[in-house]
Residue, then its C-alpha position, 0 to 999 in steps of 0.5 A: m437512535p442518535t446520529l453519530t457525530m464526526q467525532n464518533h466516526a473519527l474515533d471509530l476509524a482510529a479503533l479500526g487502525f486508521e491514523v486520523f486528523p481533521l480536514r477543512g474540505k480536503v486541507p489539513a486543519i491542524r495549525g502548526g501540527g505538521g499537517h497530515k503528519a500529525a495523524t494519530r490513533e490517540m483517542n484523547t487527541i482525536a476527541r479534542w480536535w473534533q470538540q474544537m472543530p465538530d464539523a471538520n472532515i476526516g483525513a487519514r494517513p495510510a500506515e507504513h505497511v499500507l498503500v491505497f489506489d486512488l481512482d479519479p474518474r475525471n482523469g480516466g481512473l475507472f478505465t485505467w483500473e479496468d485495464v490494469n486488472d485485465g479481468h482478474t477478480l480483486p480480493p475483498t478489501i477496504t473500499v471507499a466510494t469518494g465524493g468525487g465519483g471515484y474509489h479508494y482501494y486499500y492493500r497491504l505492502p508485500y515487501r519494502a520497495r519504492l512505489n510509483k506515484t501512479l498506476g496509470a492515468g487517473v489512478d494515484i498511489k497513496a502511501h504513508n507520506g500522503y493522506l486520504v479523505m475518509p467517510p463520512s466526510v463531504h466533498p467540498d466541490t460536489g457536496r457528496t459524502y464519502e462512503f464505505v463500500n467495504l470495511m474491515p480492520l486494517q490488519d485484515i486487508p490483503e496484499v497488493p494483488v500480484w498482477l498489479r505489482p509491476a506497475t505499483f513498484r518502481a524499477d530503480p534501486p531503493p534509497a541507500t538509507i534502507t537497511p537490508k534485512y537478511r532473515r534466517g527464516y524460509s517463509a515467502d515473506d522472508l525471501i521476498d524481503m531479502v531480495a527487495t531490500a538487498p543493497k547495490g552490489g549484493r542484489n543478484n547474490a540475494l536473489n540467487r540465494a532466495a530463489f535457491m532456498a525457495a526451490r529447496k523448500n518448495i515455496d512458490c514465490f518466484q514471481d514475487l521474487e522476480l518483481a522484487a528484484v526488478s523493483n530493486g534495480l536488476a534488469q529483467s533478463e538478469v533476474v530471470a536467468t538468476i532465478n532459473s539458475a538457482i532453481k536448477a542448482a537446487r534440483e541438482v542438489a536434491a537429486 
């Protein structure tokens, strides 16, 4: 069988949902194209890039609903990853063994909130404003190849595990440019999004409303509501008190 070219690999990644672009080593190779912001799934553009640069490495920009934990063993990333997971079993997801001896773990964002830059020492958080080196690119320093440990379509990856969320999301308010979305539905995602995107001055009210509806509809998402509220700038003590009050009110209405 013929060996797949880097162009073939780049096109295959685009078909799986990745926005890709060429790299020289780890540096964007597109001149005047906005660097990683030029990443695309458009097949003709991708084919043209690798016709011009057939040996270029492959970079990918995470989709807007995706984040990646980037483990660097040189800075203690493997130890940090073990500590933050604290014995929990990770759900299967897209996993890459990097050419530097680390790993990339892909997860879907459960709601909109500001992200921390790192999960801890040696574990960077990469999102839509950044990019990653993709298999089968070659690490420019070690000469080792990036390889998939596990691969699936992007739409099938799981959400960020609950136990990782407190260290993943920032505990300060989101930018004022984020427009809140108040939905009429009663799904867990609707309620969490309501809290995560509530504007300053309406955050506690949104949390109270969401927790009340969750309790009325028996939707077990209170831990995620708490994390979303803290990520949106509410104090932990205030959040817990509001959720408990809303649950009590919902039970009294139902009695």
